[in-house]
Each structure stands twice: as structure tokens, then as C-alpha cells.
DRENBA-306338 format. One record per atom (N, C-alpha, C): x, y, z; residue number from 0; atom name; residue in three letters. Coordinates in nm, 4 decimals. Layout:
BEGIN
<rec east="X" north="Y" up="Z" resi="NUM" name="CA" resn="ALA"/>
...
end
This chain:
BEGIN
<rec east="-1.2447" north="0.7951" up="1.0182" resi="0" name="N" resn="UNK"/>
<rec east="-1.1879" north="0.8609" up="1.0217" resi="0" name="CA" resn="UNK"/>
<rec east="-1.1025" north="0.8586" up="0.9395" resi="0" name="C" resn="UNK"/>
<rec east="-0.9692" north="0.9996" up="0.8524" resi="1" name="N" resn="UNK"/>
<rec east="-0.8619" north="0.9525" up="0.7818" resi="1" name="CA" resn="UNK"/>
<rec east="-0.7509" north="1.0027" up="0.8725" resi="1" name="C" resn="UNK"/>
<rec east="-0.6037" north="0.8642" up="0.8531" resi="2" name="N" resn="UNK"/>
<rec east="-0.5629" north="0.8790" up="0.8505" resi="2" name="CA" resn="UNK"/>
<rec east="-0.4504" north="0.9314" up="0.7561" resi="2" name="C" resn="UNK"/>
<rec east="-0.3461" north="1.0710" up="0.8021" resi="3" name="N" resn="UNK"/>
<rec east="-0.2709" north="1.1034" up="0.7049" resi="3" name="CA" resn="UNK"/>
<rec east="-0.1723" north="1.0016" up="0.7168" resi="3" name="C" resn="UNK"/>
<rec east="-0.1153" north="0.9187" up="0.5581" resi="4" name="N" resn="UNK"/>
<rec east="0.0377" north="0.8388" up="0.5358" resi="4" name="CA" resn="UNK"/>
<rec east="0.0907" north="0.9733" up="0.4281" resi="4" name="C" resn="UNK"/>
<rec east="0.2306" north="0.9494" up="0.4884" resi="5" name="N" resn="UNK"/>
<rec east="0.2662" north="0.9717" up="0.4127" resi="5" name="CA" resn="UNK"/>
<rec east="0.3981" north="0.8736" up="0.3181" resi="5" name="C" resn="UNK"/>
<rec east="0.3847" north="0.8304" up="0.1850" resi="6" name="N" resn="UNK"/>
<rec east="0.5037" north="0.7351" up="0.1404" resi="6" name="CA" resn="UNK"/>
<rec east="0.5967" north="0.7781" up="0.0528" resi="6" name="C" resn="UNK"/>
<rec east="0.7027" north="0.8467" up="0.0487" resi="7" name="N" resn="UNK"/>
<rec east="0.7639" north="0.8304" up="-0.0181" resi="7" name="CA" resn="UNK"/>
<rec east="0.9198" north="0.7573" up="-0.1055" resi="7" name="C" resn="UNK"/>
<rec east="0.9053" north="0.7446" up="-0.2341" resi="8" name="N" resn="UNK"/>
<rec east="0.9490" north="0.6654" up="-0.2777" resi="8" name="CA" resn="UNK"/>
<rec east="1.1135" north="0.7301" up="-0.3119" resi="8" name="C" resn="UNK"/>
<rec east="1.2040" north="0.6790" up="-0.2828" resi="9" name="N" resn="UNK"/>
<rec east="1.3335" north="0.7403" up="-0.3153" resi="9" name="CA" resn="UNK"/>
<rec east="1.3994" north="0.6569" up="-0.4027" resi="9" name="C" resn="UNK"/>
<rec east="1.4186" north="0.8023" up="-0.5507" resi="10" name="N" resn="UNK"/>
<rec east="1.4683" north="0.7014" up="-0.6601" resi="10" name="CA" resn="UNK"/>
<rec east="1.5753" north="0.6372" up="-0.6726" resi="10" name="C" resn="UNK"/>
<rec east="1.6967" north="0.6376" up="-0.5568" resi="11" name="N" resn="UNK"/>
<rec east="1.8025" north="0.5971" up="-0.5655" resi="11" name="CA" resn="UNK"/>
<rec east="1.8332" north="0.4294" up="-0.4510" resi="11" name="C" resn="UNK"/>
<rec east="1.6787" north="0.3776" up="-0.4107" resi="12" name="N" resn="UNK"/>
<rec east="1.7010" north="0.3128" up="-0.3533" resi="12" name="CA" resn="UNK"/>
<rec east="1.5287" north="0.2414" up="-0.3625" resi="12" name="C" resn="UNK"/>
<rec east="1.5632" north="0.1603" up="-0.5080" resi="13" name="N" resn="UNK"/>
<rec east="1.4049" north="0.1140" up="-0.5229" resi="13" name="CA" resn="UNK"/>
<rec east="1.2642" north="0.0216" up="-0.4527" resi="13" name="C" resn="UNK"/>
<rec east="1.4213" north="-0.0899" up="-0.4169" resi="14" name="N" resn="UNK"/>
<rec east="1.3903" north="-0.1990" up="-0.3664" resi="14" name="CA" resn="UNK"/>
<rec east="1.2835" north="-0.2313" up="-0.2126" resi="14" name="C" resn="UNK"/>
<rec east="1.3729" north="-0.1167" up="-0.1286" resi="15" name="N" resn="UNK"/>
<rec east="1.3551" north="-0.1155" up="0.0008" resi="15" name="CA" resn="UNK"/>
<rec east="1.2478" north="-0.0003" up="0.0192" resi="15" name="C" resn="UNK"/>
<rec east="1.1944" north="0.1018" up="-0.0822" resi="16" name="N" resn="UNK"/>
<rec east="1.1810" north="0.1752" up="-0.1031" resi="16" name="CA" resn="UNK"/>
<rec east="0.9974" north="0.0657" up="-0.1586" resi="16" name="C" resn="UNK"/>
<rec east="0.9732" north="0.0105" up="-0.1793" resi="17" name="N" resn="UNK"/>
<rec east="0.8907" north="-0.0400" up="-0.2192" resi="17" name="CA" resn="UNK"/>
<rec east="0.8044" north="-0.1408" up="-0.1036" resi="17" name="C" resn="UNK"/>
<rec east="0.9765" north="-0.2211" up="-0.0263" resi="18" name="N" resn="UNK"/>
<rec east="0.9275" north="-0.3154" up="0.0795" resi="18" name="CA" resn="UNK"/>
<rec east="0.8340" north="-0.1497" up="0.1650" resi="18" name="C" resn="UNK"/>
<rec east="0.8496" north="-0.0230" up="0.2349" resi="19" name="N" resn="UNK"/>
<rec east="0.8455" north="0.0294" up="0.2963" resi="19" name="CA" resn="UNK"/>
<rec east="0.7252" north="0.0864" up="0.2950" resi="19" name="C" resn="UNK"/>
<rec east="0.6629" north="0.1079" up="0.1189" resi="20" name="N" resn="UNK"/>
<rec east="0.5228" north="0.0760" up="0.1113" resi="20" name="CA" resn="UNK"/>
<rec east="0.4400" north="-0.0088" up="0.1793" resi="20" name="C" resn="UNK"/>
<rec east="0.4915" north="-0.1615" up="0.1086" resi="21" name="N" resn="UNK"/>
<rec east="0.4062" north="-0.2412" up="0.1625" resi="21" name="CA" resn="UNK"/>
<rec east="0.3966" north="-0.2198" up="0.2815" resi="21" name="C" resn="UNK"/>
<rec east="0.4934" north="-0.1602" up="0.3897" resi="22" name="N" resn="UNK"/>
<rec east="0.5072" north="-0.1537" up="0.4954" resi="22" name="CA" resn="UNK"/>
<rec east="0.3560" north="-0.1186" up="0.5420" resi="22" name="C" resn="UNK"/>
<rec east="0.3884" north="-0.0089" up="0.4995" resi="23" name="N" resn="UNK"/>
<rec east="0.2350" north="0.1396" up="0.5428" resi="23" name="CA" resn="UNK"/>
<rec east="0.1197" north="0.0614" up="0.4914" resi="23" name="C" resn="UNK"/>
<rec east="0.0910" north="-0.0264" up="0.3799" resi="24" name="N" resn="UNK"/>
<rec east="-0.0081" north="-0.0460" up="0.3453" resi="24" name="CA" resn="UNK"/>
<rec east="-0.0389" north="-0.1708" up="0.4290" resi="24" name="C" resn="UNK"/>
<rec east="0.0595" north="-0.2787" up="0.4582" resi="25" name="N" resn="UNK"/>
<rec east="0.0237" north="-0.3224" up="0.5276" resi="25" name="CA" resn="UNK"/>
<rec east="-0.0437" north="-0.3209" up="0.7343" resi="25" name="C" resn="UNK"/>
<rec east="0.0724" north="-0.1428" up="0.7757" resi="26" name="N" resn="UNK"/>
<rec east="-0.0171" north="-0.1309" up="0.8823" resi="26" name="CA" resn="UNK"/>
<rec east="-0.1574" north="-0.0868" up="0.8878" resi="26" name="C" resn="UNK"/>
<rec east="-0.1527" north="0.0214" up="0.7509" resi="27" name="N" resn="UNK"/>
<rec east="-0.3380" north="0.0652" up="0.6961" resi="27" name="CA" resn="UNK"/>
<rec east="-0.4400" north="-0.0321" up="0.7981" resi="27" name="C" resn="UNK"/>
<rec east="-0.3888" north="-0.1347" up="0.6554" resi="28" name="N" resn="UNK"/>
<rec east="-0.5266" north="-0.2693" up="0.6843" resi="28" name="CA" resn="UNK"/>
<rec east="-0.4957" north="-0.3284" up="0.8154" resi="28" name="C" resn="UNK"/>
<rec east="-0.3704" north="-0.3182" up="0.8884" resi="29" name="N" resn="UNK"/>
<rec east="-0.4452" north="-0.3726" up="1.0531" resi="29" name="CA" resn="UNK"/>
<rec east="-0.5161" north="-0.2512" up="1.1088" resi="29" name="C" resn="UNK"/>
<rec east="-0.4450" north="-0.1528" up="1.1167" resi="30" name="N" resn="UNK"/>
<rec east="-0.5361" north="-0.0521" up="1.1529" resi="30" name="CA" resn="UNK"/>
<rec east="-0.6732" north="-0.0012" up="1.1642" resi="30" name="C" resn="UNK"/>
<rec east="-0.7328" north="-0.0883" up="1.0016" resi="31" name="N" resn="UNK"/>
<rec east="-0.8779" north="-0.1141" up="0.9334" resi="31" name="CA" resn="UNK"/>
<rec east="-0.9793" north="-0.1935" up="0.9640" resi="31" name="C" resn="UNK"/>
<rec east="-0.8721" north="-0.2975" up="1.0789" resi="32" name="N" resn="UNK"/>
<rec east="-0.8946" north="-0.4189" up="1.0661" resi="32" name="CA" resn="UNK"/>
<rec east="-0.9608" north="-0.5043" up="1.0260" resi="32" name="C" resn="UNK"/>
<rec east="-0.8828" north="-0.5344" up="0.9281" resi="33" name="N" resn="UNK"/>
<rec east="-0.9356" north="-0.5940" up="0.7772" resi="33" name="CA" resn="UNK"/>
<rec east="-0.8177" north="-0.6803" up="0.7960" resi="33" name="C" resn="UNK"/>
<rec east="-0.8237" north="-0.8356" up="0.7221" resi="34" name="N" resn="UNK"/>
<rec east="-0.7653" north="-0.9955" up="0.7043" resi="34" name="CA" resn="UNK"/>
<rec east="-0.7111" north="-0.8792" up="0.5840" resi="34" name="C" resn="UNK"/>
<rec east="-0.5890" north="-0.9703" up="0.5218" resi="35" name="N" resn="UNK"/>
<rec east="-0.5647" north="-0.9893" up="0.4023" resi="35" name="CA" resn="UNK"/>
<rec east="-0.6743" north="-1.0201" up="0.2892" resi="35" name="C" resn="UNK"/>
<rec east="-0.7267" north="-1.0834" up="0.2966" resi="36" name="N" resn="UNK"/>
<rec east="-0.9040" north="-1.1332" up="0.1932" resi="36" name="CA" resn="UNK"/>
<rec east="-0.9915" north="-1.0228" up="0.2098" resi="36" name="C" resn="UNK"/>
<rec east="-1.0026" north="-1.0097" up="0.3062" resi="37" name="N" resn="UNK"/>
<rec east="-1.0939" north="-0.8458" up="0.3664" resi="37" name="CA" resn="UNK"/>
<rec east="-1.0733" north="-0.7795" up="0.2394" resi="37" name="C" resn="UNK"/>
<rec east="-0.9390" north="-0.7350" up="0.2512" resi="38" name="N" resn="UNK"/>
<rec east="-0.8594" north="-0.5983" up="0.1498" resi="38" name="CA" resn="UNK"/>
<rec east="-0.8721" north="-0.6598" up="0.0497" resi="38" name="C" resn="UNK"/>
<rec east="-0.8705" north="-0.8067" up="-0.0065" resi="39" name="N" resn="UNK"/>
<rec east="-0.8650" north="-0.8011" up="-0.1051" resi="39" name="CA" resn="UNK"/>
<rec east="-0.9917" north="-0.8717" up="-0.2041" resi="39" name="C" resn="UNK"/>
<rec east="-1.1311" north="-0.8814" up="-0.1587" resi="40" name="N" resn="UNK"/>
<rec east="-1.2054" north="-0.8727" up="-0.1557" resi="40" name="CA" resn="UNK"/>
<rec east="-1.2512" north="-0.7040" up="-0.2412" resi="40" name="C" resn="UNK"/>
<rec east="-1.2291" north="-0.5954" up="-0.1368" resi="41" name="N" resn="UNK"/>
<rec east="-1.2274" north="-0.4901" up="-0.1456" resi="41" name="CA" resn="UNK"/>
<rec east="-1.1897" north="-0.4102" up="-0.2998" resi="41" name="C" resn="UNK"/>
<rec east="-1.0729" north="-0.4540" up="-0.3000" resi="42" name="N" resn="UNK"/>
<rec east="-0.9771" north="-0.4449" up="-0.4205" resi="42" name="CA" resn="UNK"/>
<rec east="-1.0442" north="-0.4897" up="-0.5706" resi="42" name="C" resn="UNK"/>
<rec east="-1.0914" north="-0.6101" up="-0.5218" resi="43" name="N" resn="UNK"/>
<rec east="-1.1031" north="-0.6681" up="-0.6774" resi="43" name="CA" resn="UNK"/>
<rec east="-0.9513" north="-0.8215" up="-0.7055" resi="43" name="C" resn="UNK"/>
<rec east="-0.8762" north="-0.7741" up="-0.6437" resi="44" name="N" resn="UNK"/>
<rec east="-0.7769" north="-0.9035" up="-0.6671" resi="44" name="CA" resn="UNK"/>
<rec east="-0.7398" north="-1.0445" up="-0.5804" resi="44" name="C" resn="UNK"/>
<rec east="-0.6841" north="-1.1205" up="-0.6303" resi="45" name="N" resn="UNK"/>
<rec east="-0.6478" north="-1.2218" up="-0.5318" resi="45" name="CA" resn="UNK"/>
<rec east="-0.6073" north="-1.2148" up="-0.3518" resi="45" name="C" resn="UNK"/>
<rec east="-0.6179" north="-1.3070" up="-0.2554" resi="46" name="N" resn="UNK"/>
<rec east="-0.5259" north="-1.2474" up="-0.1779" resi="46" name="CA" resn="UNK"/>
<rec east="-0.3831" north="-1.2593" up="-0.1944" resi="46" name="C" resn="UNK"/>
<rec east="-0.3377" north="-1.3718" up="-0.2521" resi="47" name="N" resn="UNK"/>
<rec east="-0.2180" north="-1.3895" up="-0.3032" resi="47" name="CA" resn="UNK"/>
<rec east="-0.1149" north="-1.2117" up="-0.3174" resi="47" name="C" resn="UNK"/>
<rec east="-0.2106" north="-1.1321" up="-0.4159" resi="48" name="N" resn="UNK"/>
<rec east="-0.1750" north="-1.0558" up="-0.4674" resi="48" name="CA" resn="UNK"/>
<rec east="-0.1234" north="-0.8897" up="-0.3063" resi="48" name="C" resn="UNK"/>
<rec east="-0.2899" north="-0.8889" up="-0.2632" resi="49" name="N" resn="UNK"/>
<rec east="-0.2353" north="-0.8839" up="-0.1787" resi="49" name="CA" resn="UNK"/>
<rec east="-0.0956" north="-0.9041" up="-0.0981" resi="49" name="C" resn="UNK"/>
<rec east="-0.1159" north="-0.9544" up="-0.0713" resi="50" name="N" resn="UNK"/>
<rec east="0.0525" north="-1.0276" up="0.0364" resi="50" name="CA" resn="UNK"/>
<rec east="0.1285" north="-0.9741" up="-0.0726" resi="50" name="C" resn="UNK"/>
<rec east="0.1826" north="-0.9706" up="-0.1400" resi="51" name="N" resn="UNK"/>
<rec east="0.2812" north="-0.9721" up="-0.2771" resi="51" name="CA" resn="UNK"/>
<rec east="0.2800" north="-0.7803" up="-0.2396" resi="51" name="C" resn="UNK"/>
<rec east="0.1889" north="-0.6959" up="-0.2450" resi="52" name="N" resn="UNK"/>
<rec east="0.1707" north="-0.5737" up="-0.2217" resi="52" name="CA" resn="UNK"/>
<rec east="0.2433" north="-0.5309" up="-0.0697" resi="52" name="C" resn="UNK"/>
<rec east="0.2276" north="-0.6442" up="-0.0183" resi="53" name="N" resn="UNK"/>
<rec east="0.2607" north="-0.5988" up="0.1274" resi="53" name="CA" resn="UNK"/>
<rec east="0.3762" north="-0.6309" up="0.1777" resi="53" name="C" resn="UNK"/>
<rec east="0.4524" north="-0.7569" up="0.0847" resi="54" name="N" resn="UNK"/>
<rec east="0.5797" north="-0.7722" up="0.1074" resi="54" name="CA" resn="UNK"/>
<rec east="0.6583" north="-0.7342" up="0.0677" resi="54" name="C" resn="UNK"/>
<rec east="0.6356" north="-0.6371" up="-0.0845" resi="55" name="N" resn="UNK"/>
<rec east="0.7474" north="-0.6001" up="-0.1538" resi="55" name="CA" resn="UNK"/>
<rec east="0.7488" north="-0.4925" up="-0.2517" resi="55" name="C" resn="UNK"/>
<rec east="0.5387" north="-0.4196" up="-0.2112" resi="56" name="N" resn="UNK"/>
<rec east="0.5397" north="-0.3642" up="-0.2970" resi="56" name="CA" resn="UNK"/>
<rec east="0.5391" north="-0.4002" up="-0.4452" resi="56" name="C" resn="UNK"/>
<rec east="0.4877" north="-0.5507" up="-0.4416" resi="57" name="N" resn="UNK"/>
<rec east="0.5063" north="-0.6485" up="-0.6180" resi="57" name="CA" resn="UNK"/>
<rec east="0.4017" north="-0.5562" up="-0.6904" resi="57" name="C" resn="UNK"/>
<rec east="0.4045" north="-0.5021" up="-0.7670" resi="58" name="N" resn="UNK"/>
<rec east="0.3569" north="-0.4837" up="-0.9146" resi="58" name="CA" resn="UNK"/>
<rec east="0.2073" north="-0.3827" up="-0.9044" resi="58" name="C" resn="UNK"/>
<rec east="0.2957" north="-0.2344" up="-0.7466" resi="59" name="N" resn="UNK"/>
<rec east="0.1860" north="-0.1676" up="-0.7087" resi="59" name="CA" resn="UNK"/>
<rec east="0.2056" north="-0.0575" up="-0.8496" resi="59" name="C" resn="UNK"/>
<rec east="0.1414" north="-0.0225" up="-0.8339" resi="60" name="N" resn="UNK"/>
<rec east="0.1418" north="0.1340" up="-0.9595" resi="60" name="CA" resn="UNK"/>
<rec east="0.1006" north="0.2865" up="-0.8240" resi="60" name="C" resn="UNK"/>
<rec east="0.1142" north="0.3428" up="-0.9244" resi="61" name="N" resn="UNK"/>
<rec east="0.0388" north="0.4754" up="-0.9015" resi="61" name="CA" resn="UNK"/>
<rec east="-0.1478" north="0.4537" up="-0.8647" resi="61" name="C" resn="UNK"/>
<rec east="-0.2108" north="0.4020" up="-0.9434" resi="62" name="N" resn="UNK"/>
<rec east="-0.3047" north="0.3562" up="-0.9719" resi="62" name="CA" resn="UNK"/>
<rec east="-0.4267" north="0.2341" up="-0.8733" resi="62" name="C" resn="UNK"/>
<rec east="-0.3006" north="0.1308" up="-0.8183" resi="63" name="N" resn="UNK"/>
<rec east="-0.3270" north="0.0954" up="-0.7193" resi="63" name="CA" resn="UNK"/>
<rec east="-0.3178" north="0.1148" up="-0.5954" resi="63" name="C" resn="UNK"/>
<rec east="-0.1911" north="0.1946" up="-0.5266" resi="64" name="N" resn="UNK"/>
<rec east="-0.1949" north="0.2957" up="-0.4379" resi="64" name="CA" resn="UNK"/>
<rec east="-0.3261" north="0.3608" up="-0.4315" resi="64" name="C" resn="UNK"/>
<rec east="-0.3968" north="0.4439" up="-0.4906" resi="65" name="N" resn="UNK"/>
<rec east="-0.4608" north="0.5194" up="-0.4311" resi="65" name="CA" resn="UNK"/>
<rec east="-0.5864" north="0.4086" up="-0.4413" resi="65" name="C" resn="UNK"/>
<rec east="-0.6138" north="0.3751" up="-0.5242" resi="66" name="N" resn="UNK"/>
<rec east="-0.7510" north="0.2525" up="-0.4719" resi="66" name="CA" resn="UNK"/>
<rec east="-0.7450" north="0.2074" up="-0.3712" resi="66" name="C" resn="UNK"/>
<rec east="-0.6296" north="0.1009" up="-0.3188" resi="67" name="N" resn="UNK"/>
<rec east="-0.5749" north="0.1104" up="-0.1564" resi="67" name="CA" resn="UNK"/>
<rec east="-0.5686" north="0.2206" up="-0.0419" resi="67" name="C" resn="UNK"/>
<rec east="-0.5732" north="0.3099" up="-0.1014" resi="68" name="N" resn="UNK"/>
<rec east="-0.6035" north="0.4241" up="-0.0016" resi="68" name="CA" resn="UNK"/>
<rec east="-0.6993" north="0.4434" up="-0.0070" resi="68" name="C" resn="UNK"/>
<rec east="-0.7446" north="0.4225" up="-0.1221" resi="69" name="N" resn="UNK"/>
<rec east="-0.9239" north="0.4884" up="-0.0966" resi="69" name="CA" resn="UNK"/>
<rec east="-1.0057" north="0.3717" up="0.0293" resi="69" name="C" resn="UNK"/>
<rec east="-1.0137" north="0.2629" up="0.0267" resi="70" name="N" resn="UNK"/>
<rec east="-1.0402" north="0.1310" up="0.0515" resi="70" name="CA" resn="UNK"/>
<rec east="-0.9760" north="0.1484" up="0.1883" resi="70" name="C" resn="UNK"/>
<rec east="-0.9335" north="0.1391" up="0.2017" resi="71" name="N" resn="UNK"/>
<rec east="-0.8260" north="0.1984" up="0.3802" resi="71" name="CA" resn="UNK"/>
<rec east="-0.8371" north="0.2860" up="0.4653" resi="71" name="C" resn="UNK"/>
<rec east="-0.8880" north="0.3794" up="0.3525" resi="72" name="N" resn="UNK"/>
<rec east="-0.8675" north="0.5228" up="0.4034" resi="72" name="CA" resn="UNK"/>
<rec east="-0.8754" north="0.5988" up="0.4648" resi="72" name="C" resn="UNK"/>
<rec east="-0.7412" north="0.6375" up="0.4192" resi="73" name="N" resn="UNK"/>
<rec east="-0.5621" north="0.6735" up="0.4317" resi="73" name="CA" resn="UNK"/>
<rec east="-0.5727" north="0.8105" up="0.3030" resi="73" name="C" resn="UNK"/>
<rec east="-0.4800" north="0.8534" up="0.3516" resi="74" name="N" resn="UNK"/>
<rec east="-0.4822" north="1.0106" up="0.2395" resi="74" name="CA" resn="UNK"/>
<rec east="-0.3088" north="1.0070" up="0.1940" resi="74" name="C" resn="UNK"/>
<rec east="-0.3031" north="0.9885" up="0.0685" resi="75" name="N" resn="UNK"/>
<rec east="-0.1480" north="0.9066" up="0.0063" resi="75" name="CA" resn="UNK"/>
<rec east="-0.1183" north="1.0090" up="-0.0308" resi="75" name="C" resn="UNK"/>
<rec east="0.0402" north="1.0300" up="0.0162" resi="76" name="N" resn="UNK"/>
<rec east="0.1304" north="1.1226" up="-0.1141" resi="76" name="CA" resn="UNK"/>
<rec east="0.2677" north="1.0835" up="-0.1222" resi="76" name="C" resn="UNK"/>
<rec east="0.2669" north="1.0843" up="-0.2471" resi="77" name="N" resn="UNK"/>
<rec east="0.3619" north="0.9765" up="-0.2901" resi="77" name="CA" resn="UNK"/>
<rec east="0.5016" north="1.1322" up="-0.3420" resi="77" name="C" resn="UNK"/>
<rec east="0.6133" north="1.0628" up="-0.2971" resi="78" name="N" resn="UNK"/>
<rec east="0.7113" north="1.2338" up="-0.3542" resi="78" name="CA" resn="UNK"/>
<rec east="0.7926" north="1.1111" up="-0.4384" resi="78" name="C" resn="UNK"/>
<rec east="0.8867" north="1.1754" up="-0.5301" resi="79" name="N" resn="UNK"/>
<rec east="1.0231" north="1.0876" up="-0.5918" resi="79" name="CA" resn="UNK"/>
<rec east="1.1382" north="1.1523" up="-0.4642" resi="79" name="C" resn="UNK"/>
<rec east="1.2407" north="1.1562" up="-0.4983" resi="80" name="N" resn="UNK"/>
<rec east="1.3789" north="1.1763" up="-0.3455" resi="80" name="CA" resn="UNK"/>
<rec east="1.4705" north="1.1454" up="-0.4603" resi="80" name="C" resn="UNK"/>
<rec east="1.5614" north="1.2133" up="-0.4781" resi="81" name="N" resn="UNK"/>
<rec east="1.6908" north="1.1554" up="-0.5880" resi="81" name="CA" resn="UNK"/>
<rec east="1.8182" north="1.2155" up="-0.4589" resi="81" name="C" resn="UNK"/>
end
């Protein structure tokens, strides 16, 4: 089942926005009934890296977000607001 998720990154407050993205990743991972270790294995990254993604959006690129969305079976919409 694919859950629709919209992620809006507000250009004027990037740190808060990255934290919001991290929260959405965590919520989607929990809905998929995966641990951080499970997600890390599926993404080919370390568990601490997944923790950093969820905690503050650390080192997230559009490519990484796309891969996470595929693994968690969610739709990804990224918009930039000014």
C-alpha cells in the first residue's frame, strides 16, 4: 500500500524544514514496521546514518529522499517555498 507523503521545504527556515523531513521519514519507517537497522540495510547505509536522517535531515539529498521513499513505499513530493 502506498501512502501519500508531501514534504515541503521552506527556503527561509532550512533547519526546521530538515527536522520536519526527518520526522516524516521516522513516521513512514514506523508505519512500515521497520527498525532503523532494517531501513539502513535496505538503503545500504549504516544505522547511525539513518538516525541522523531522522534526527535532523543530515546529509539528505533528493536522490537519498527518493530512495527512502521507494524503500518505505511512500510518494515523495518536494516543493520549495519562499
